[in-house]
Structures are given as structure tokens and as C-alpha cells.
Phi, psi and omega in degrees: 000134181289154181302319184295322178296317177298316178299317180295320182296314178296319178297316176299318179300314177300320179297313180302317181294318180295320175301313179300318179299317178297316183292324179293325175298319180276005186291334182226132184273163173303321178295322177296316180299314181300320179295322179286332172296315178300317177298317183293321182288329179276333173047099177082180178291322176201168184215141175230124187219153169249130184231153170258133178240129177239123179261128181234122181273180184294344179261002178092002178291137184242148172227122184253136177232163176230138183214165173246145186226134173235135180216140176228114184061214174246020182245343185224132176211139173228130180233133181222135177283137178256324183214154354287181188299323187290345175237010180301130178095344177295133185216163177223140180240128180237127178238124184233130177238139182308122174078005181240164179295136174293137178255123184235129175240138175246130180247126180245108182306326181300330181259350181053039178206158176253160175222143178276130181285123181288156187301321181286351181255002185291344179268010182276152177300135174269111175055039179074006179273179179268010174262127171273169176299324179297318177299320180295333185270357182277059179268335182249080185299321184296333178283336191254331188236153172240146180276124180253345178199147175217134175238138182243131171237190190299319185245358185206163170254136178248109183258139164249126184234151177229149179301142171293152188300327186267011177253151178252088183236134188280341178279146179277330178194172173217147175245125181245129172254112188251124181292126184293335185280312185259339188065015169272143179295136163284326182201143169227125175253132179253135185246148166240116190063235179255010185255126177285124185244344180210148179228132174248129178226147178241089183283341185221116177229150177211158180270126177242108189058245181260003181247143170274136185244128176279087187289333177219134181227134181240127177244124185235128173277111186286350181267325182250354182061026174269140185232150173235119178249129180242126181234130182282123180266322182207140181213142177227142180242156172054055177268005181056051182295137180287145179295340177294341174299328186256058180230159177298323179299315178290332175299326179285336185275129178205127176248000000 
């Protein structure tokens, strides 16, 4: 084979590889990545879990809590504290419908009544944690955010998302680093204006049967250096949870 023919063949091969690389980058859109993040976060038809929650202030002082969590799709979630004794039975119910306002109820056993969280109070802290009521309701990302930019590297997709015009979200934008393997976020930074105010990270994830599980999740307030660490102690999927689990009546019931 002549030298010129070899050079031409190599040149054509490089062109083919470069075209393939460009096509592979565009093989999945930002909106598709965001939808897969949502699917990964909701995991299965439904989920039942027991979790340990640790609150750590800026001086390193810790408070440990235990809770139970029930979730069905990205529209229904009920969470209830089991320990310590002074907050035992406190629960929150979140109901989300596509294109409609999230409905959030907080139940306090001491008052034996629930109250609905008003829209203007949804950015307030939930029970001293670094999660606001609004954060807890953000299970359906695709309905609430639009992708304005996506960068792809070897191991992750990096999305910049902004609230859709018809949603009431206090953050101006969020930056997500999404693991290509599990489609669980490695990190999400939330912004107010151009300032990052909160960070969620998932430092430990593992595959359980057919699902990836966020075994450890850390939420950090970047302004106060306060952290909330959530660790899954036990989890079950696809238990065919009854819709009556996610009712105000069941929120009040606790044994």
C-alpha cells in the first residue's frame, strides 16, 4: 500500500471517530437526563425506608434522629419521626400533581392536628433541618425546571437548570452533576441570584437488586455551615403501597 493511501485511510478514520464523538455527545438531551434523574430519585413504583438523620451545626454539635419514609412515584410522600421522644410522631405529607401547586401538611402530635403549609412558608426550614418544605416537594424535577445548559464529561452530565415560568420556586437556578452510571446526582448546588446557598451531595450509592440507592445524602447550608446527613438503614421497593397511606387521616395515625 502506498504511503499516501495509508495517510488518507488514517485521515478518514480520524474523521469518522470525530463524527462519532460528536454524535455520542448529542445522543441524549438535557431534558432526557433530567427525566432520568427524576426516575432514579423516585426509584420503583413505591418505596418504604427507615432512615437515620444527623444534624450538625457549625461548631460540630450533633443531634441524631430516626424516621420512616413512604414514597409513591414522584407525586406522594409521607415522612414521620420515630426518635427522639420529643418529636416522635411528627410527620409531613407531600402531594404533588403535574402542573399544580404542591400540597404539604405538617402534623404535630402535641396539638393533635395537622396544618397545611402556606405557599409563602414553603422556603422555611423543616424541623430545624437544612431541608425546606420546598426542597422536600421537589420530586418531579421535569415539571418544575427547564434545562438551560448541559456539559458532558467522562463520568457525568453537568446540568444547569432554571425554574419554569409557571412554577413558584425560590431558587434562581441549580447546577447538577449527574452520575452517568446511576443517573443519581453526585451533587446539586442551589442558587439565589448568583450565590450558591445550599448543596446536596450523594457520596455513597449502591445498586440493590435492579435499583440504585442513595445510601447517604448530605444537605449543607452554605451560609451557616449547618449540615443534615440522611442515611438509609433499611429500604424496600415495590411494596404495592395503598394510596390511603398518603392521606391526612393516615398522617394523624401513629402507633
